C-alpha positions as CSV (number, residue, x, y, z in Angstrom):
1,M,69.8,-113.7,15.9
2,S,66.4,-114.7,14.5
3,R,64.4,-112.8,12.0
4,A,61.9,-111.8,14.6
5,G,64.6,-110.3,16.7
6,K,66.2,-108.4,13.8
7,S,62.8,-107.1,12.9
8,R,62.2,-105.9,16.4
9,M,65.5,-104.1,16.4
10,K,64.8,-102.4,13.1
11,R,61.4,-101.2,14.5
12,R,63.1,-100.1,17.7
13,R,65.7,-98.1,15.7
14,R,63.0,-96.5,13.6
15,Q,61.1,-95.6,16.7
16,I,64.1,-94.0,18.3
17,Q,64.8,-92.0,15.1
18,R,61.2,-90.9,15.0
19,N,61.3,-89.8,18.6
20,R,64.5,-87.8,18.0
21,R,62.9,-86.1,15.0
22,V,59.8,-85.2,17.0
23,A,62.0,-83.9,19.9
24,I,64.1,-81.8,17.5
25,F,60.9,-80.5,15.8
26,F,59.3,-79.4,19.2
27,T,62.6,-77.8,20.3
28,L,62.7,-75.8,17.1
29,V,59.1,-74.7,17.5
30,L,59.7,-73.7,21.1
31,T,62.8,-71.8,20.2
32,V,60.9,-69.9,17.4
33,L,57.9,-69.1,19.8
34,T,60.2,-67.9,22.5
35,G,62.1,-65.7,20.1
36,S,58.8,-64.3,18.8
37,V,57.5,-63.5,22.3
38,L,60.7,-61.8,23.4
39,S,60.8,-59.8,20.2
40,N,57.2,-58.6,20.6
41,R,57.8,-57.7,24.2
42,S,60.9,-55.7,23.4
43,Q,59.1,-53.9,20.6
44,A,56.2,-53.0,22.9
45,Q,58.6,-51.7,25.5
46,A,60.4,-49.6,22.9
47,Q,57.1,-48.2,21.7
48,R,56.0,-47.3,25.2
49,Q,56.6,-43.7,26.1
50,P,58.7,-43.1,29.2
51,L,56.9,-42.3,32.4
52,Y,57.8,-39.3,34.5
53,K,57.3,-39.2,38.2
54,Y,55.5,-36.2,39.8
55,Y,53.9,-35.3,43.1
56,T,50.8,-33.5,44.0
57,D,49.2,-32.6,47.4
58,V,45.9,-33.9,48.5
59,R,43.8,-32.7,51.5
60,V,42.4,-35.6,53.6
61,H,38.6,-35.5,53.9
62,R,36.3,-37.2,56.4
63,G,36.2,-40.9,55.7
64,D,39.3,-41.0,53.5
65,T,41.6,-43.9,53.9
66,L,45.0,-44.6,52.3
67,W,43.2,-47.3,50.2
68,S,40.6,-44.8,48.9
69,I,43.3,-42.2,48.1
70,A,45.3,-44.9,46.3
71,R,42.3,-46.0,44.3
72,E,41.8,-42.4,43.1
73,Y,45.4,-41.3,42.5
74,M,47.4,-44.5,41.7
75,T,48.8,-44.6,38.2
76,D,50.6,-47.2,36.1
77,G,54.1,-47.6,37.4
78,Y,53.3,-49.3,40.6
79,A,53.2,-53.1,40.9
80,S,50.4,-53.0,43.6
81,T,48.2,-50.8,45.7
82,A,50.1,-51.9,48.8
83,E,53.4,-50.7,47.2
84,Y,51.8,-47.4,46.4
85,I,50.5,-46.9,49.9
86,K,53.8,-47.8,51.4
87,E,55.4,-45.1,49.3
88,I,52.8,-42.5,50.5
89,K,53.5,-43.5,54.1
90,E,57.2,-43.1,53.6
91,I,57.0,-39.8,51.8
92,N,54.6,-38.3,54.5
93,Q,56.1,-40.1,57.5
94,L,52.7,-41.5,58.3
95,G,51.6,-43.8,61.1
96,A,48.4,-45.8,61.0
97,E,45.7,-43.1,60.9
98,L,45.0,-40.1,58.7
99,Q,43.8,-36.8,60.2
100,Y,40.9,-34.8,58.8
101,G,42.4,-31.7,57.0
102,Q,45.9,-33.3,56.8
103,L,47.9,-32.5,53.6
104,L,49.5,-35.5,51.9
105,L,52.1,-35.5,49.2
106,I,51.0,-38.0,46.6
107,P,53.2,-39.5,43.9
108,Y,51.9,-40.3,40.4
109,Y,53.4,-41.1,36.9
110,S,52.6,-39.4,33.7
111,D,53.9,-39.8,30.1
112,E,53.8,-36.0,29.7
113,R,56.8,-34.1,30.5
114,K,55.8,-31.1,32.6
């Protein structure tokens, strides 16, 4: 093999070693960051107070919709307004329309134990 060929092989080996080191470095950094994020998330959940589920009754007024009631009474603990409205419908066995004067049972979450 010629000198030029040997020189190219040496450079190629060095490049492969450098690429391995870079890959190992980024793997370690990613592992540390992932661990840090998971640790912070679990600490935040541990510090968060438990939520208790309660119910209240709400009288339907003229012009009220399930969406307007949800905007007023929905608390943390629900992933979406649609999920909250679905629960209200199930609890109250509702169809599509609300009736003026109707009494609805509305769920909500609180961190206070009552």
